[in-house]
Each structure stands twice: as structure tokens, then as C-alpha cells.
N, C-alpha and C positions, 0 to 999 in steps of 0.2 A: 197589383193594385188597379182598381177600376178607373178608367180614364175620366169618367164623369166626376170623380172626387177631385181631380185636379181642376176641372172646369168650375166646380163649385167655389173655388177660391179666385177665379179669374173674372176680371170685369168684362171680358168679351162673351161670357156665357149668356146664351138665350135658351129659354125653355119653350118647347113647342109641344103642344098636346099630341100631334101626330107622330113626331119623331123623338120626343124627349129632349134631352140636353144636346144643343147644337152650338157650334162656334159662330159668334157674331161676325167674324171675319171671312170665313169660308162658306158659311151657311150650310154646312153638313156636319154630320156627327164627328167628334174628335178623332183624328187619325195621327198618332204619334206613338213611338215605341216607349220610351222611359220618361221623357219630359217634353212638353210643348215648347217649341222655340219662340212662340208669339204670346206666351202667357203674360198677363198684366195684372200685378198685385196691388194696384193703386188704392182701391177703396174697400174691397171685400176681405182682404187678408187680415187687417187688424181687428175687426169685429169677430171674425171667425176664431182667431187665437184667443181673444179675451173670453169668448163664450165657452170654448172647450176647456180651457185651463180653470176658469172660475167654477164651471160645474164640477170639474174633477177635485179642485181644492175644497169646495163646499161639501162634497161627499166625504172626503178624507177627514175633515174637521169634526165630523159627527161620530168618529170611531169610538172614542172613549165613552160617550154617552150611550152608544149602542151596546157596547160590551158590558157596561155597568147594568144597563136595563136587563140584558139577557141573564147576567149573573143573579140579579135579584130575584127574577121570576123563576130561575132554576132553583134557587135556594128556597123560595116559597114552596115550590112543587115537592122538593125533597122533604121539606119540613111537614107537609101535609101527609106524604107517604109514611114518614116516621110516626106522625101523630096517629094515623089510623092503625099502624101496626101496634104502637104502644097501648092504644085504647083497647084493641081486641085482645092483646096478649096479657096485659096486667090489670087494667081497670075492669073490664067486663069478664075477664077470665074465660072467654069462649073460644079463644084462639083467633089468629089473624085472618082466617078464612070465613068468618061469619059475616052476616049481611051488612051490619053498620060499618066495620072497617073496610069492606069492599066498596061501599058507597063512598068512603072518604078516599080510598085509593082512586076511584073514578074521578073525583074532584081534583085530585092531584094530577091525573093524566090530562084533565081539561086545562090546567095551567101550563102545561109544557108548551103548547103552540105560542103562548105569550112570551116564552123564553126564546125559542128558536126562530120564530117568524121574522121578527125585526132584524135578527142577525142574518138571516138568509137574504132578506131584501137589501140589507146594506152591502153584503158581499157581492151580490148580483149587480147592484148599481155601480159599485166600485170598479168591478171588472169591466162593464160596459163603458164607463167613463174613461178608464185607462186605455181601452182599445181605441176609442175615439182620439184620444191624445196621441197615442203611438201612431195612428194612421196619419193624423195631421203632421206630426214631426217627421214621418217618413216622406210624405209629399214635399215638405219644405227642404229636407235634406237633398232631394233630387234636384232642387234648384239652388243649392248652396245658400239657403236662407236659415238663419239661426235667430233666436230671439231669447230675451230674458224678460221675465215678468214678475212683478211683485204685486201680490193680491193682499188686500186688507179688507176684512169684513166689519162693517160698522153696526150700528144698531138696527134691530128689526122692528119695523113700525107697521102694524096693521097687516101682517103677513107679507110685507115687502122688506127684503134684506138689502141694506145699503152695501155696495161693493165699490171699493176704490182699487184701481189698477194702474200700475206704472209699467208700460210696455216699451221695450227698446228692440227694434228689429235691425239686424245686421245682415248685409248681403255681401257675399264674397265673390 
């Protein structure tokens, strides 16, 4: 685990353009093996926990909508394929490989990215948010810090989502 990740949660962190992250106590880059003995979680810890967990939960709650969206557009694409095949085979009696059915097949292929694009974006975003949450939990485990968080999403107004969190931090 990168040492600067620990410093990101510490109130002693200072950022220097020349050296990057440095410790406000020693004025040098962080030098510790597994955990810093001087880390101070007074002010930065709670907002970091809320941010990471809220982002993760916000992505997770969009799962059903994403899967329904993908299923609907996949169904539309398959229906267009079938319609092109049916049109060529039975209505026009020219075979499924004539010009009009092939154009319809092309339209069906153009709908496929609408089915799989949002699903791929959702899975990527979920993987990244889970990785950030696991990294935060790993750092906090090194300092025997545990937390419970309860997140409630309120109404969305003008593109702004209301989020209510109840966070309890336990230090052992």
C-alpha cells in the first residue's frame, strides 16, 4: 500500500509541488513500514469515509436500472434481427440475405452498443468504487479503526442528490 494513501487521511499531511506529499511534523516524505505512529485522524477521516462509501453505495443502487436498460435494448436488437429475417424470408420471399433484411440487420447491430455500453460503464465504475473502499478499509484496519455507516439517499433536485449519512467510528 502506498504511504501517501495513509497521509491522505492524516491531518498532518502537507502537499508540496516540489516533493509531493510530505509530513507536517517531520517536513520530509513519509517514512514508516506498515503504519505511521504519528497519524492524526481528527478532521480528514470522517469526510473521506463518507465520500468513499457514498460513492460506492450510489453506484450499487443503480444496478437494477442498468440491468433493465441493458435487457430492454438487447431485446429491441434481437427483435430487429428477427424482424429483418422474417421480412426477408416470408414477406419479401427473397431470402434473409437480400439488401433490405441486411439493412435491418445493420440497424439491429447499431442498437447493441446501447445495450452493452451502460452495463460496461456500470461494471467499471462499481469495480473502481469497490477498490477505493477496500483500500480505505485496509488502511483503517492497519490502525485498528472500524466504522459503521448508514447511508440514505433523499430526493434529487436539479441534478443534486440529497445524501444523509450516520457514521460511527470505533477505535480499538
